[in-house]
KETI-51333 format. One record per residue (C-alpha): x, y, z; residue in three letters; residue number from 1. Coordinates in nm, 4 decimals. Each point is the difference from the previous one (the first is absolute). Layout:
<rs>
+----------+----------+----------+-----+-----+
|       px |       py |       pz |  aa |   i |
+----------+----------+----------+-----+-----+
|        X |        Y |        Z | ALA | NUM |
...
+----------+----------+----------+-----+-----+
</rs>
This chain:
<rs>
+----------+----------+----------+-----+-----+
|       px |       py |       pz |  aa |   i |
+----------+----------+----------+-----+-----+
|   8.1366 |  22.6374 |   6.2335 | MET |   1 |
|   0.0675 |  -0.3200 |  -0.1145 | ASN |   2 |
|   0.1180 |  -0.2000 |  -0.3118 | LEU |   3 |
|  -0.3791 |  -0.0239 |  -0.1406 | GLN |   4 |
|   0.0046 |   0.3851 |   0.0039 | THR |   5 |
|   0.3331 |   0.0059 |  -0.1813 | LEU |   6 |
|  -0.1238 |  -0.2263 |  -0.2304 | HIS |   7 |
|  -0.3119 |   0.2295 |  -0.0737 | GLN |   8 |
|   0.2236 |   0.3024 |  -0.0233 | GLN |   9 |
|   0.2205 |  -0.1516 |  -0.2465 | THR |  10 |
|  -0.2735 |  -0.1237 |  -0.2077 | GLN |  11 |
|  -0.1739 |   0.3567 |   0.0019 | GLU |  12 |
|   0.3671 |   0.1160 |  -0.1554 | VAL |  13 |
|  -0.0177 |  -0.2456 |  -0.2596 | ILE |  14 |
|  -0.3534 |   0.0752 |  -0.0537 | SER |  15 |
|   0.0671 |   0.3758 |  -0.0634 | ALA |  16 |
|   0.3065 |  -0.0894 |  -0.2388 | ILE |  17 |
|  -0.2316 |  -0.2183 |  -0.2279 | ALA |  18 |
|  -0.2603 |   0.2908 |  -0.0064 | ASN |  19 |
|   0.2578 |   0.2495 |  -0.1007 | LYS |  20 |
|   0.0046 |   0.2103 |   0.2995 | GLN |  21 |
|   0.3451 |   0.0573 |   0.0909 | PRO |  22 |
|  -0.0277 |   0.2465 |   0.2679 | MET |  23 |
|  -0.2508 |  -0.2158 |   0.1790 | LEU |  24 |
|   0.2362 |  -0.2950 |  -0.0363 | ALA |  25 |
|   0.2728 |   0.2406 |   0.1551 | LYS |  26 |
|  -0.1956 |   0.0821 |   0.3043 | GLU |  27 |
|  -0.1333 |  -0.3785 |   0.0519 | LYS |  28 |
|   0.3597 |  -0.0818 |  -0.0353 | LEU |  29 |
|   0.1317 |   0.2210 |   0.2612 | LEU |  30 |
|  -0.2934 |  -0.1028 |   0.2411 | ILE |  31 |
|   0.1099 |  -0.3904 |  -0.0670 | ALA |  32 |
|   0.3428 |   0.0628 |   0.0491 | THR |  33 |
|  -0.0456 |   0.1564 |   0.3240 | ASP |  34 |
|  -0.2062 |  -0.2909 |   0.1301 | LEU |  35 |
|   0.2603 |  -0.2227 |  -0.1356 | LEU |  36 |
|   0.2752 |   0.1732 |   0.1979 | ASN |  37 |
|  -0.2266 |  -0.0029 |   0.3278 | LYS |  38 |
|  -0.0426 |  -0.3464 |  -0.0341 | LEU |  39 |
|   0.3462 |  -0.1041 |  -0.0581 | ILE |  40 |
|   0.0773 |   0.2127 |   0.2870 | ASP |  41 |
|  -0.2096 |  -0.2007 |   0.1954 | HIS |  42 |
|   0.0651 |  -0.3444 |  -0.1556 | ALA |  43 |
|   0.0584 |  -0.2774 |   0.2808 | THR |  44 |
|   0.1278 |  -0.2834 |  -0.2176 | ASN |  45 |
|   0.1631 |  -0.0954 |  -0.3032 | ASN |  46 |
|  -0.3223 |  -0.1371 |  -0.1657 | GLU |  47 |
|  -0.1402 |   0.3332 |   0.0263 | GLN |  48 |
|   0.3117 |   0.1647 |  -0.1413 | LEU |  49 |
|  -0.0095 |  -0.2335 |  -0.2953 | ILE |  50 |
|  -0.3440 |   0.0844 |  -0.0838 | GLU |  51 |
|   0.0474 |   0.3710 |   0.0357 | LEU |  52 |
|   0.3404 |  -0.0140 |  -0.2216 | THR |  53 |
|  -0.2034 |  -0.1194 |  -0.2555 | LYS |  54 |
|  -0.2577 |   0.2712 |  -0.0082 | TYR |  55 |
|   0.3023 |   0.2440 |   0.0787 | GLU |  56 |
|   0.1360 |  -0.1410 |  -0.3423 | THR |  57 |
|  -0.3482 |   0.0533 |  -0.1811 | LEU |  58 |
|  -0.0095 |   0.3510 |   0.1185 | LEU |  59 |
|   0.3216 |   0.0875 |  -0.1144 | THR |  60 |
|  -0.0949 |  -0.1189 |  -0.3581 | LEU |  61 |
|  -0.3377 |   0.1917 |   0.0040 | LEU |  62 |
|   0.2270 |   0.3075 |   0.1336 | GLN |  63 |
|   0.2508 |  -0.0401 |  -0.3468 | ASN |  64 |
|  -0.3230 |  -0.0565 |  -0.2194 | LYS |  65 |
|  -0.1382 |   0.3622 |   0.1217 | LEU |  66 |
|   0.3499 |   0.1627 |  -0.0713 | LYS |  67 |
+----------+----------+----------+-----+-----+
</rs>
């Protein structure tokens, strides 16, 4: 579990939305959000937290788009 995996999961959410597959996008979003929360829990410095916060904001925006 690392930032690269989170990036890939986030891209899969974006791709599912672009392909008009909302159910798949919601599944992928849950996986990405779970991974993000685990990474935040294990972050050891401010730089990591800043980068993870960017993903948190993006995932929140994508979640709102799916509502």
